[in-house]
N, CA, C and O atoms as a printed pandas DataFrame, in Angstrom:
     atom_number atom_name residue_name chain_id  residue_number  x_coord  y_coord  z_coord
0              1         N          UNK        A               1    7.870   84.801   39.587
1              2        CA          UNK        A               1    8.102   83.710   40.295
2              3         C          UNK        A               1    7.946   82.264   39.779
3              4         O          UNK        A               1    7.216   82.329   38.791
4              5         N          UNK        A               2    8.247   81.211   39.972
5              6        CA          UNK        A               2    8.054   79.710   39.477
6              7         C          UNK        A               2    7.360   79.049   40.139
7              8         O          UNK        A               2    7.150   79.135   41.349
8              9         N          UNK        A               3    6.816   78.099   39.138
9             10        CA          UNK        A               3    5.447   77.836   39.548
10            11         C          UNK        A               3    5.881   76.640   40.305
11            12         O          UNK        A               3    5.386   76.502   41.423
12            13         N          UNK        A               4    6.841   75.626   39.823
13            14        CA          UNK        A               4    7.510   74.280   41.091
14            15         C          UNK        A               4    8.997   74.719   40.804
15            16         O          UNK        A               4    9.435   75.236   39.777
16            17         N          UNK        A               5    9.509   74.465   41.689
17            18        CA          UNK        A               5   10.411   73.769   42.188
18            19         C          UNK        A               5   10.536   72.476   42.954
19            20         O          UNK        A               5    9.653   72.089   43.719
20            21         N          UNK        A               6   12.238   71.476   42.611
21            22        CA          UNK        A               6   12.186   70.519   43.437
22            23         C          UNK        A               6   13.435   70.674   44.013
23            24         O          UNK        A               6   14.448   70.952   43.372
24            25         N          UNK        A               7   13.390   70.520   45.075
25            26        CA          UNK        A               7   14.903   70.246   46.068
26            27         C          UNK        A               7   15.241   69.035   46.236
27            28         O          UNK        A               7   14.550   68.242   46.876
28            29         N          UNK        A               8   16.477   68.707   45.618
29            30        CA          UNK        A               8   16.662   66.926   45.880
30            31         C          UNK        A               8   18.176   66.998   47.039
31            32         O          UNK        A               8   19.317   67.025   46.578
32            33         N          UNK        A               9   17.931   67.018   48.300
33            34        CA          UNK        A               9   19.034   66.974   49.676
34            35         C          UNK        A               9   19.085   65.908   50.459
35            36         O          UNK        A               9   17.888   65.620   50.490
36            37         N          UNK        A              10   19.507   65.286   50.974
37            38        CA          UNK        A              10   19.513   64.134   51.719
38            39         C          UNK        A              10   19.361   65.026   53.212
39            40         O          UNK        A              10   18.383   64.635   53.849
40            41         N          UNK        A              11   19.827   65.697   53.621
41            42        CA          UNK        A              11   19.423   66.568   54.744
42            43         C          UNK        A              11   17.772   67.247   54.934
43            44         O          UNK        A              11   17.172   67.987   54.156
44            45         N          UNK        A              12   17.346   66.714   56.198
45            46        CA          UNK        A              12   15.743   67.264   56.142
46            47         C          UNK        A              12   15.918   68.747   56.446
47            48         O          UNK        A              12   15.226   69.654   55.985
48            49         N          UNK        A              13   16.752   68.841   57.131
49            50        CA          UNK        A              13   16.872   70.611   57.758
50            51         C          UNK        A              13   17.339   71.614   56.377
51            52         O          UNK        A              13   16.711   72.574   55.931
52            53         N          UNK        A              14   18.406   71.150   55.973
53            54        CA          UNK        A              14   18.372   71.798   54.419
54            55         C          UNK        A              14   17.194   72.028   53.963
55            56         O          UNK        A              14   16.741   73.167   53.851
56            57         N          UNK        A              15   16.630   71.073   53.679
57            58        CA          UNK        A              15   15.211   70.903   52.966
58            59         C          UNK        A              15   14.139   72.533   53.445
59            60         O          UNK        A              15   13.636   73.517   52.903
60            61         N          UNK        A              16   14.292   71.889   54.817
61            62        CA          UNK        A              16   13.501   72.926   55.202
62            63         C          UNK        A              16   13.890   74.266   55.046
63            64         O          UNK        A              16   13.093   75.127   54.674
64            65         N          UNK        A              17   15.114   74.502   55.317
65            66        CA          UNK        A              17   15.810   76.046   55.211
66            67         C          UNK        A              17   15.345   76.593   53.807
67            68         O          UNK        A              17   14.873   77.727   53.720
68            69         N          UNK        A              18   15.521   75.543   52.405
69            70        CA          UNK        A              18   15.549   76.263   51.383
70            71         C          UNK        A              18   13.745   76.306   51.441
71            72         O          UNK        A              18   13.314   77.368   50.991
72            73         N          UNK        A              19   12.758   75.419   51.876
73            74        CA          UNK        A              19   11.377   76.017   51.565
74            75         C          UNK        A              19   10.996   77.335   52.383
75            76         O          UNK        A              19   10.019   77.942   51.944
76            77         N          UNK        A              20   11.800   78.008   53.818
77            78        CA          UNK        A              20   11.368   79.070   54.139
78            79         C          UNK        A              20   12.259   80.266   53.267
79            80         O          UNK        A              20   11.752   81.326   52.901
80            81         N          UNK        A              21   13.595   79.899   53.029
81            82        CA          UNK        A              21   13.929   80.803   52.215
82            83         C          UNK        A              21   13.334   81.486   50.496
83            84         O          UNK        A              21   13.447   82.623   50.039
84            85         N          UNK        A              22   12.687   80.201   49.878
85            86        CA          UNK        A              22   12.003   80.250   48.873
86            87         C          UNK        A              22   10.659   81.365   49.290
87            88         O          UNK        A              22   10.322   82.481   48.894
88            89         N          UNK        A              23   10.088   80.304   50.385
89            90        CA          UNK        A              23    8.999   81.351   50.581
90            91         C          UNK        A              23    8.970   82.755   50.954
91            92         O          UNK        A              23    8.032   83.505   50.685
92            93         N          UNK        A              24   10.193   83.145   51.682
93            94        CA          UNK        A              24   10.511   84.246   51.898
94            95         C          UNK        A              24   10.668   85.143   50.799
95            96         O          UNK        A              24   10.281   86.311   50.794
96            97         N          UNK        A              25   11.141   84.664   50.045
97            98        CA          UNK        A              25   11.616   85.419   48.640
98            99         C          UNK        A              25   10.772   85.514   47.568
99           100         O          UNK        A              25   10.923   86.173   46.539
100          101         N          UNK        A              26    9.813   84.755   47.916
101          102        CA          UNK        A              26    8.133   84.336   46.478
102          103         C          UNK        A              26    9.318   84.132   45.420
103          104         O          UNK        A              26    9.566   84.817   44.428
104          105         N          UNK        A              27   10.029   82.916   45.941
105          106        CA          UNK        A              27   10.757   82.558   44.343
106          107         C          UNK        A              27    9.703   81.397   43.403
107          108         O          UNK        A              27    9.502   81.278   42.194
108          109         N          UNK        A              28    9.264   80.772   44.417
109          110        CA          UNK        A              28    8.502   79.692   43.824
110          111         C          UNK        A              28    7.176   79.395   44.273
111          112         O          UNK        A              28    7.020   79.540   45.486
112          113         N          UNK        A              29    5.886   78.907   43.423
113          114        CA          UNK        A              29    4.441   79.120   43.873
114          115         C          UNK        A              29    4.698   77.217   44.933
115          116         O          UNK        A              29    4.221   76.955   46.037
116          117         N          UNK        A              30    5.356   76.518   44.271
117          118        CA          UNK        A              30    5.172   75.115   44.821
118          119         C          UNK        A              30    6.606   74.549   44.976
119          120         O          UNK        A              30    7.336   74.692   43.996
120          121         N          UNK        A              31    7.152   73.879   46.148
121          122        CA          UNK        A              31    8.030   73.304   46.996
122          123         C          UNK        A              31    8.013   71.748   46.589
123          124         O          UNK        A              31    7.073   71.149   47.112
124          125         N          UNK        A              32    8.843   70.962   45.773
125          126        CA          UNK        A              32    8.831   69.538   45.977
126          127         C          UNK        A              32   10.083   69.145   46.476
127          128         O          UNK        A              32   11.070   69.357   45.771
128          129         N          UNK        A              33   10.206   68.627   47.531
129          130        CA          UNK        A              33   11.578   68.012   48.251
130          131         C          UNK        A              33   11.443   66.359   47.988
131          132         O          UNK        A              33   10.409   65.695   47.909
132          133         N          UNK        A              34   12.623   65.989   47.895
133          134        CA          UNK        A              34   13.151   64.767   47.676
134          135         C          UNK        A              34   14.399   64.177   48.479
135          136         O          UNK        A              34   15.375   64.898   48.270
136          137         N          UNK        A              35   14.667   63.218   49.242
137          138        CA          UNK        A              35   15.775   63.316   50.289
138          139         C          UNK        A              35   16.453   62.628   49.836
139          140         O          UNK        A              35   17.193   62.191   50.717
140          141         N          UNK        A              36   16.795   62.005   48.408
141          142        CA          UNK        A              36   17.990   60.951   47.455
142          143         C          UNK        A              36   17.501   61.169   46.021
143          144         O          UNK        A              36   16.350   61.135   45.585
144          145         N          UNK        A              37   18.836   61.438   45.303
145          146        CA          UNK        A              37   18.827   60.808   43.814
146          147         C          UNK        A              37   17.565   60.134   43.402
147          148         O          UNK        A              37   16.672   60.668   42.745
148          149         N          UNK        A              38   17.573   59.019   43.810
149          150        CA          UNK        A              38   16.705   58.040   43.672
150          151         C          UNK        A              38   15.356   58.254   43.594
151          152         O          UNK        A              38   14.683   58.025   42.589
152          153         N          UNK        A              39   14.809   58.830   44.972
153          154        CA          UNK        A              39   13.641   59.456   44.923
154          155         C          UNK        A              39   13.110   60.404   43.966
155          156         O          UNK        A              39   11.952   60.545   43.575
156          157         N          UNK        A              40   13.907   60.875   43.736
157          158        CA          UNK        A              40   13.914   61.970   42.473
158          159         C          UNK        A              40   13.609   61.691   41.247
159          160         O          UNK        A              40   12.875   62.301   40.469
160          161         N          UNK        A              41   14.448   60.356   41.057
161          162        CA          UNK        A              41   14.211   60.035   39.636
162          163         C          UNK        A              41   13.032   59.081   39.700
163          164         O          UNK        A              41   12.775   58.573   38.609
164          165         N          UNK        A              42   12.148   58.665   40.841
165          166        CA          UNK        A              42   11.331   57.835   40.642
166          167         C          UNK        A              42    9.884   59.533   40.791
167          168         O          UNK        A              42    8.746   59.386   40.346
168          169         N          UNK        A              43   10.113   60.222   41.130
169          170        CA          UNK        A              43    9.469   61.429   40.958
170          171         C          UNK        A              43    9.224   61.654   39.900
171          172         O          UNK        A              43    8.022   61.791   39.673
172          173         N          UNK        A              44   10.157   61.804   38.758
173          174        CA          UNK        A              44    9.892   61.967   37.442
174          175         C          UNK        A              44    9.436   60.794   37.022
175          176         O          UNK        A              44    8.382   61.195   36.527
176          177         N          UNK        A              45    9.432   59.454   36.816
177          178        CA          UNK        A              45    9.465   58.234   36.886
178          179         C          UNK        A              45    7.787   58.673   36.212
179          180         O          UNK        A              45    7.380   58.871   35.067
180          181         N          UNK        A              46    7.050   58.697   37.743
181          182        CA          UNK        A              46    5.671   59.312   37.995
182          183         C          UNK        A              46    5.087   59.894   36.965
183          184         O          UNK        A              46    4.268   59.417   36.180
184          185         N          UNK        A              47    5.835   61.603   37.037
185          186        CA          UNK        A              47    5.002   62.664   36.439
186          187         C          UNK        A              47    5.490   61.748   34.640
187          188         O          UNK        A              47    4.860   62.156   33.664
188          189         N          UNK        A              48    6.198   60.996   34.483
189          190        CA          UNK        A              48    6.468   60.862   32.840
190          191         C          UNK        A              48    5.284   59.455   32.380
191          192         O          UNK        A              48    5.162   59.259   31.171
192          193         N          UNK        A              49    4.721   58.826   33.050
193          194        CA          UNK        A              49    3.955   58.084   33.414
194          195         C          UNK        A              49    2.203   58.177   33.135
195          196         O          UNK        A              49    1.340   57.548   32.522
196          197         N          UNK        A              50    2.316   59.343   33.978
197          198        CA          UNK        A              50    0.980   59.933   34.016
198          199         C          UNK        A              50    0.471   60.270   32.264
199          200         O          UNK        A              50    1.115   60.950   31.466
200          201         N          UNK        A              51   -0.410   59.803   32.089
201          202        CA          UNK        A              51   -0.887   60.106   30.744
202          203         C          UNK        A              51   -1.309   61.633   30.686
203          204         O          UNK        A              51   -0.870   62.257   29.720
204          205         N          UNK        A              52   -1.931   62.169   31.395
205          206        CA          UNK        A              52   -2.396   63.986   31.099
206          207         C          UNK        A              52   -1.342   64.611   32.173
207          208         O          UNK        A              52   -1.692   65.603   32.811
208          209         N          UNK        A              53   -0.020   64.024   32.383
209          210        CA          UNK        A              53    0.677   64.831   32.565
210          211         C          UNK        A              53    1.245   66.248   31.546
211          212         O          UNK        A              53    1.764   66.029   30.451
212          213         N          UNK        A              54    1.108   67.311   31.943
213          214        CA          UNK        A              54    1.457   68.516   30.911
214          215         C          UNK        A              54    3.270   68.934   31.405
215          216         O          UNK        A              54    3.747   68.510   32.458
216          217         N          UNK        A              55    3.733   69.449   30.827
217          218        CA          UNK        A              55    5.133   70.216   30.962
218          219         C          UNK        A              55    5.117   70.705   31.939
219          220         O          UNK        A              55    5.859   70.430   32.881
220          221         N          UNK        A              56    4.254   71.543   31.914
221          222        CA          UNK        A              56    4.214   72.382   32.861
222          223         C          UNK        A              56    3.705   72.183   34.278
223          224         O          UNK        A              56    3.570   72.998   35.190
224          225         N          UNK        A              57    3.420   70.673   34.206
225          226        CA          UNK        A              57    3.312   70.493   35.857
226          227         C          UNK        A              57    4.732   69.713   35.908
227          228         O          UNK        A              57    4.766   68.774   36.703
228          229         N          UNK        A              58    5.897   69.975   35.172
229          230        CA          UNK        A              58    7.183   69.113   35.865
230          231         C          UNK        A              58    7.990   70.558   36.540
231          232         O          UNK        A              58    7.830   71.765   36.356
232          233         N          UNK        A              59    8.570   70.050   37.075
233          234        CA          UNK        A              59    9.584   71.468   38.002
234          235         C          UNK        A              59   10.309   72.362   36.968
235          236         O          UNK        A              59   10.805   71.792   35.996
236          237         N          UNK        A              60   10.409   73.566   37.066
237          238        CA          UNK        A              60   11.036   74.378   35.986
238          239         C          UNK        A              60   12.424   73.910   36.299
239          240         O          UNK        A              60   13.157   73.348   35.485
240          241         N          UNK        A              61   12.737   74.196   37.585
241          242        CA          UNK        A              61   14.066   74.315   38.758
242          243         C          UNK        A              61   14.117   73.354   39.311
243          244         O          UNK        A              61   13.091   72.827   39.741
244          245         N          UNK        A              62   15.543   72.726   39.506
245          246        CA          UNK        A              62   15.761   71.696   40.494
246          247         C          UNK        A              62   17.016   72.327   41.236
247          248         O          UNK        A              62   17.817   72.896   40.494
248          249         N          UNK        A              63   17.313   72.306   42.654
249          250        CA          UNK        A              63   18.454   72.386   43.400
250          251         C          UNK        A              63   18.834   71.460   43.534
251          252         O          UNK        A              63   17.850   70.763   43.782
252          253         N          UNK        A              64   19.629   70.904   43.549
253          254        CA          UNK        A              64   20.322   69.927   43.598
254          255         C          UNK        A              64   21.958   69.251   44.410
255          256         O          UNK        A              64   23.140   69.294   44.070
256          257         N          UNK        A              65   21.272   68.708   45.511
257          258        CA          UNK        A              65   22.849   68.520   46.247
258          259         C          UNK        A              65   23.777   67.313   45.883
259          260         O          UNK        A              65   23.314   66.179   46.006
260          261         N          UNK        A              66   25.119   67.498   45.422
261          262        CA          UNK        A              66   26.193   66.503   45.549
262          263         C          UNK        A              66   26.332   65.387   46.244
263          264         O          UNK        A              66   26.136   64.216   45.919
264          265         N          UNK        A              67   26.730   65.918   47.340
265          266        CA          UNK        A              67   26.669   65.153   48.097
266          267         C          UNK        A              67   26.162   64.356   48.540
267          268         O          UNK        A              67   26.452   64.415   49.735
268          269         N          UNK        A              68   25.415   63.415   48.345
269          270        CA          UNK        A              68   24.293   62.076   49.110
270          271         C          UNK        A              68   24.726   60.637   49.299
271          272         O          UNK        A              68   25.331   60.343   48.268
272          273         N          UNK        A              69   24.712   59.778   49.978
273          274        CA          UNK        A              69   24.790   58.577   50.219
274          275         C          UNK        A              69   23.932   57.869   48.903
275          276         O          UNK        A              69   23.021   58.442   48.305
276          277         N          UNK        A              70   24.271   56.949   48.699
277          278        CA          UNK        A              70   23.887   55.742   47.722
278          279         C          UNK        A              70   23.809   56.761   46.206
279          280         O          UNK        A              70   24.889   56.571   45.647
280          281         N          UNK        A              71   23.248   57.407   45.649
281          282        CA          UNK        A              71   23.359   58.234   44.573
282          283         C          UNK        A              71   23.501   59.444   44.898
283          284         O          UNK        A              71   22.838   59.987   45.781
284          285         N          UNK        A              72   24.555   60.105   44.086
285          286        CA          UNK        A              72   25.498   61.317   44.282
286          287         C          UNK        A              72   24.710   61.798   43.444
287          288         O          UNK        A              72   23.982   61.134   42.707
288          289         N          UNK        A              73   24.844   63.879   43.513
289          290        CA          UNK        A              73   24.063   64.730   42.334
290          291         C          UNK        A              73   24.822   64.249   40.603
291          292         O          UNK        A              73   24.321   64.335   39.482
292          293         N          UNK        A              74   25.819   63.882   40.930
293          294        CA          UNK        A              74   25.977   63.910   39.650
294          295         C          UNK        A              74   25.515   62.311   39.204
295          296         O          UNK        A              74   24.927   62.233   38.126
296          297         N          UNK        A              75   25.662   61.481   39.698
297          298        CA          UNK        A              75   24.952   60.392   39.199
298          299         C          UNK        A              75   23.474   60.173   39.144
299          300         O          UNK        A              75   23.082   59.083   38.726
300          301         N          UNK        A              76   22.368   61.325   39.618
301          302        CA          UNK        A              76   21.023   61.834   39.322
302          303         C          UNK        A              76   21.225   62.114   38.163
303          304         O          UNK        A              76   21.030   61.333   37.231
304          305         N          UNK        A              77   21.798   63.689   38.014
305          306        CA          UNK        A              77   21.900   64.009   36.796
306          307         C          UNK        A              77   22.334   62.986   35.325
307          308         O          UNK        A              77   21.740   63.218   34.272
308          309         N          UNK        A              78   23.277   62.000   35.382
309          310        CA          UNK        A              78   23.500   61.128   34.365
310          311         C          UNK        A              78   22.386   60.309   34.266
311          312         O          UNK        A              78   22.359   59.558   33.290
312          313         N          UNK        A              79   21.379   60.274   35.117
313          314        CA          UNK        A              79   20.389   59.393   34.857
314          315         C          UNK        A              79   19.243   59.829   34.364
315          316         O          UNK        A              79   18.430   59.326   33.589
316          317         N          UNK        A              80   19.308   61.080   35.058
317          318        CA          UNK        A              80   18.284   61.987   34.442
318          319         C          UNK        A              80   18.200   62.702   32.633
319          320         O          UNK        A              80   17.271   63.074   31.917
320          321         N          UNK        A              81   19.672   62.620   32.471
321          322        CA          UNK        A              81   19.838   63.344   31.400
322          323         C          UNK        A              81   19.136   62.037   30.351
323          324         O          UNK        A              81   18.201   62.183   29.564
324          325         N          UNK        A              82   19.874   60.821   30.616
325          326        CA          UNK        A              82   19.442   59.050   30.411
326          327         C          UNK        A              82   18.270   59.180   29.674
327          328         O          UNK        A              82   18.193   59.008   28.457
328          329         N          UNK        A              83   17.355   59.486   30.421
329          330        CA          UNK        A              83   15.842   58.954   31.256
330          331         C          UNK        A              83   15.121   59.787   30.981
331          332         O          UNK        A              83   14.364   59.405   30.090
332          333         N          UNK        A              84   14.908   60.955   31.342
333          334        CA          UNK        A              84   13.948   62.024   31.756
334          335         C          UNK        A              84   14.084   63.283   30.910
335          336         O          UNK        A              84   13.139   63.930   30.459
336          337         N          UNK        A              85   15.789   63.633   30.701
337          338        CA          UNK        A              85   15.651   64.713   30.105
338          339         C          UNK        A              85   15.009   65.221   28.529
339          340         O          UNK        A              85   14.645   66.302   28.067
340          341         N          UNK        A              86   15.085   63.938   28.056
341          342        CA          UNK        A              86   14.069   64.157   26.434
342          343         C          UNK        A              86   12.852   64.251   26.836
343          344         O          UNK        A              86   12.218   63.777   25.893
344          345         N          UNK        A              87   11.965   64.621   27.791
345          346        CA          UNK        A              87   10.271   65.027   27.915
346          347         C          UNK        A              87   10.599   65.981   28.894
347          348         O          UNK        A              87    9.728   66.848   28.834
348          349         N          UNK        A              88   11.603   66.315   29.959
349          350        CA          UNK        A              88   11.400   67.466   30.695
350          351         C          UNK        A              88   12.689   68.163   30.430
351          352         O          UNK        A              88   13.437   68.413   31.374
352          353         N          UNK        A              89   13.079   68.577   28.900
353          354        CA          UNK        A              89   14.351   69.332   28.472
354          355         C          UNK        A              89   14.366   70.755   28.995
355          356         O          UNK        A              89   15.384   71.438   29.107
356          357         N          UNK        A              90   13.036   71.162   29.329
357          358        CA          UNK        A              90   12.889   72.841   29.751
358          359         C          UNK        A              90   13.453   72.845   31.277
359          360         O          UNK        A              90   13.728   73.912   31.826
360          361         N          UNK        A              91   13.585   71.783   31.831
361          362        CA          UNK        A              91   13.980   71.847   33.375
362          363         C          UNK        A              91   15.485   72.420   33.411
363          364         O          UNK        A              91   16.432   72.168   32.665
364          365         N          UNK        A              92   15.386   73.322   34.589
365          366        CA          UNK        A              92   17.284   73.767   34.328
366          367         C          UNK        A              92   17.436   73.444   36.258
367          368         O          UNK        A              92   16.574   73.505   37.135
368          369         N          UNK        A              93   18.807   73.130   36.318
369          370        CA          UNK        A              93   19.499   73.021   37.174
370          371         C          UNK        A              93   20.536   73.721   37.975
371          372         O          UNK        A              93   21.420   74.363   37.408
372          373         N          UNK        A              94   20.451   73.606   39.532
373          374        CA          UNK        A              94   21.424   75.292   39.969
374          375         C          UNK        A              94   22.120   74.313   40.851
375          376         O          UNK        A              94   21.882   74.669   42.005
376          377         N          UNK        A              95   22.732   73.440   40.852
377          378        CA          UNK        A              95   23.695   72.891   41.900
378          379         C          UNK        A              95   23.978   73.874   43.347
379          380         O          UNK        A              95   24.629   74.914   43.441
380          381         N          UNK        A              96   23.042   72.926   44.659
381          382        CA          UNK        A              96   23.173   73.414   45.787
382          383         C          UNK        A              96   23.992   72.663   46.927
383          384         O          UNK        A              96   23.557   72.113   47.939
384          385         N          UNK        A              97   25.104   72.775   46.544
385          386        CA          UNK        A              97   26.248   72.096   47.377
386          387         C          UNK        A              97   27.209   72.899   48.405
387          388         O          UNK        A              97   27.416   74.108   48.298
388          389         N          UNK        A              98   27.827   71.996   49.518
389          390        CA          UNK        A              98   28.453   72.521   50.121
390          391         C          UNK        A              98   30.143   72.013   49.811
391          392         O          UNK        A              98   31.074   71.896   50.608
392          393         N          UNK        A              99   30.108   71.866   48.881
393          394        CA          UNK        A              99   31.120   71.003   48.156
394          395         C          UNK        A              99   32.452   72.524   47.602
395          396         O          UNK        A              99   32.230   73.351   46.717
396          397         N          UNK        A             100   33.217   72.470   48.121
397          398        CA          UNK        A             100   33.977   73.693   47.470
398          399         C          UNK        A             100   35.237   72.972   46.382
399          400         O          UNK        A             100   36.248   73.590   46.050
400          401         N          UNK        A             101   35.022   72.037   46.090
401          402        CA          UNK        A             101   35.730   71.332   44.665
402          403         C          UNK        A             101   36.015   72.193   43.611
403          404         O          UNK        A             101   35.193   72.755   42.886
404          405         N          UNK        A             102   37.284   72.267   43.566
405          406        CA          UNK        A             102   37.371   73.276   41.877
406          407         C          UNK        A             102   36.695   72.467   40.785
407          408         O          UNK        A             102   35.986   72.880   39.868
408          409         N          UNK        A             103   37.114   71.060   41.116
409          410        CA          UNK        A             103   36.589   70.099   40.054
410          411         C          UNK        A             103   34.900   69.949   39.652
411          412         O          UNK        A             103   34.413   69.446   38.640
412          413         N          UNK        A             104   34.339   70.459   40.610
413          414        CA          UNK        A             104   32.876   70.065   40.804
414          415         C          UNK        A             104   32.740   71.097   39.999
415          416         O          UNK        A             104   32.479   70.918   38.809
416          417         N          UNK        A             105   32.866   72.106   40.430
417          418        CA          UNK        A             105   32.130   73.681   39.561
418          419         C          UNK        A             105   33.321   73.753   37.864
419          420         O          UNK        A             105   33.197   74.731   37.127
420          421         N          UNK        A             106   34.205   72.782   37.553
421          422        CA          UNK        A             106   34.373   72.725   36.434
422          423         C          UNK        A             106   33.797   71.862   36.232
423          424         O          UNK        A             106   33.573   71.866   35.022
424          425         N          UNK        A             107   33.110   70.547   36.949
425          426        CA          UNK        A             107   32.213   69.417   35.955
426          427         C          UNK        A             107   30.821   69.777   35.356
427          428         O          UNK        A             107   30.199   69.087   34.548
428          429         N          UNK        A             108   30.359   71.203   35.986
429          430        CA          UNK        A             108   28.983   71.802   35.728
430          431         C          UNK        A             108   29.102   71.807   34.310
431          432         O          UNK        A             108   28.265   71.214   33.630
432          433         N          UNK        A             109   30.119   72.455   33.763
433          434        CA          UNK        A             109   30.225   72.397   32.269
434          435         C          UNK        A             109   29.424   71.723   31.428
435          436         O          UNK        A             109   28.846   71.990   30.375
436          437         N          UNK        A             110   29.532   70.664   32.226
437          438        CA          UNK        A             110   29.057   69.235   30.868
438          439         C          UNK        A             110   28.081   69.057   30.882
439          440         O          UNK        A             110   27.758   68.025   30.293
440          441         N          UNK        A             111   26.931   69.882   31.530
441          442        CA          UNK        A             111   25.993   69.506   31.636
442          443         C          UNK        A             111   25.196   71.200   30.991
443          444         O          UNK        A             111   25.600   72.344   31.195
444          445         N          UNK        A             112   24.378   70.883   30.456
445          446        CA          UNK        A             112   23.727   71.962   29.784
446          447         C          UNK        A             112   22.562   72.645   30.480
447          448         O          UNK        A             112   22.372   73.860   30.436
448          449         N          UNK        A             113   21.667   71.624   31.236
449          450        CA          UNK        A             113   20.701   72.107   31.868
450          451         C          UNK        A             113   21.120   72.702   32.956
451          452         O          UNK        A             113   20.200   73.129   33.652
452          453         N          UNK        A             114   22.568   72.952   33.501
453          454        CA          UNK        A             114   22.805   73.187   34.913
454          455         C          UNK        A             114   22.957   75.332   34.822
455          456         O          UNK        A             114   24.004   75.667   34.269
456          457         N          UNK        A             115   22.416   76.065   35.104
457          458        CA          UNK        A             115   22.192   77.473   35.006
458          459         C          UNK        A             115   23.040   78.071   36.455
459          460         O          UNK        A             115   22.837   79.213   36.868
460          461         N          UNK        A             116   23.805   77.310   36.993
461          462        CA          UNK        A             116   24.537   77.717   38.211
462          463         C          UNK        A             116   24.526   76.878   39.415
463          464         O          UNK        A             116   23.712   76.018   39.752
464          465         N          UNK        A             117   25.882   77.412   40.154
465          466        CA          UNK        A             117   26.228   76.590   41.403
466          467         C          UNK        A             117   26.500   77.483   42.563
467          468         O          UNK        A             117   27.262   78.448   42.615
468          469         N          UNK        A             118   25.715   76.966   43.500
469          470        CA          UNK        A             118   25.400   78.000   44.685
470          471         C          UNK        A             118   25.817   77.455   45.777
471          472         O          UNK        A             118   25.409   76.293   45.802
472          473         N          UNK        A             119   26.594   77.779   46.950
473          474        CA          UNK        A             119   27.350   77.009   47.696
474          475         C          UNK        A             119   26.318   77.358   49.171
475          476         O          UNK        A             119   26.089   78.505   49.554
476          477         N          UNK        A             120   25.890   76.342   49.722
477          478        CA          UNK        A             120   25.134   76.554   50.919
478          479         C          UNK        A             120   25.921   77.031   51.846
479          480         O          UNK        A             120   27.145   76.924   51.929
480          481         N          UNK        A             121   25.062   77.648   52.656
481          482        CA          UNK        A             121   23.516   77.947   52.792
482          483         C          UNK        A             121   23.007   78.873   51.585
483          484         O          UNK        A             121   23.744   79.547   50.866
484          485         N          UNK        A             122   21.369   78.768   51.479
485          486        CA          UNK        A             122   20.490   79.042   50.501
486          487         C          UNK        A             122   20.117   80.668   51.066
487          488         O          UNK        A             122   19.331   80.821   52.000
488          489         N          UNK        A             123   20.709   81.711   50.452
489          490        CA          UNK        A             123   19.676   82.608   51.065
490          491         C          UNK        A             123   19.204   83.680   50.430
491          492         O          UNK        A             123   19.808   83.991   49.403
492          493         N          UNK        A             124   18.030   84.524   50.846
493          494        CA          UNK        A             124   17.073   85.422   49.904
494          495         C          UNK        A             124   18.287   86.022   48.962
495          496         O          UNK        A             124   17.964   85.945   47.777
496          497         N          UNK        A             125   19.704   86.647   49.175
497          498        CA          UNK        A             125   20.067   87.200   48.144
498          499         C          UNK        A             125   20.331   86.334   47.057
499          500         O          UNK        A             125   20.039   86.450   45.867
500          501         N          UNK        A             126   20.975   85.381   47.715
501          502        CA          UNK        A             126   21.192   84.327   46.202
502          503         C          UNK        A             126   20.337   84.147   45.545
503          504         O          UNK        A             126   20.592   84.349   44.358
504          505         N          UNK        A             127   18.823   83.667   45.879
505          506        CA          UNK        A             127   18.174   83.510   45.556
506          507         C          UNK        A             127   17.765   84.944   44.048
507          508         O          UNK        A             127   17.611   84.731   42.846
508          509         N          UNK        A             128   17.724   85.957   44.623
509          510        CA          UNK        A             128   17.758   87.443   43.960
510          511         C          UNK        A             128   18.508   86.974   43.444
511          512         O          UNK        A             128   17.959   86.035   42.867
512          513         N          UNK        A             129   19.936   86.977   43.128
513          514        CA          UNK        A             129   20.932   87.141   42.154
514          515         C          UNK        A             129   20.724   86.024   41.241
515          516         O          UNK        A             129   21.371   86.101   40.197
516          517         N          UNK        A             130   19.936   84.952   41.395
517          518        CA          UNK        A             130   19.635   83.905   40.646
518          519         C          UNK        A             130   18.552   84.392   39.577
519          520         O          UNK        A             130   18.597   84.521   38.354
520          521         N          UNK        A             131   17.759   84.566   40.346
521          522        CA          UNK        A             131   16.855   85.263   39.414
522          523         C          UNK        A             131   17.154   86.807   38.564
523          524         O          UNK        A             131   16.346   87.133   37.694
524          525         N          UNK        A             132   17.720   87.237   38.709
525          526        CA          UNK        A             132   18.351   88.694   38.064
526          527         C          UNK        A             132   19.182   88.342   37.177
527          528         O          UNK        A             132   19.799   89.193   36.537
């Protein structure tokens, strides 16, 4: 079981569904949600500025939507790598997107922290495959 999961998606219904599926699958003890890439970067900024923050306090896994307004998933990843990945290098990312663009699936290979690409909606079976 993962200690902390961060979900970044601009759709509140999707975030609610993720929480339900994660709970049903006993996938993570804690789920943190952010409605934008900017909000997620602020979350990591706050984590990195707390002096007693342990690496274990940070999410081990991030579910990231690609298609979001203002800052898409790729832009989030680029900023995360530049600013926060040196400190939170243990963090792994799974793209959770409705995009079926083959270019997106190819682009995933350029990011060392991405361990999977899942098409929405998230299901218990998909989580089990991710663990297995």
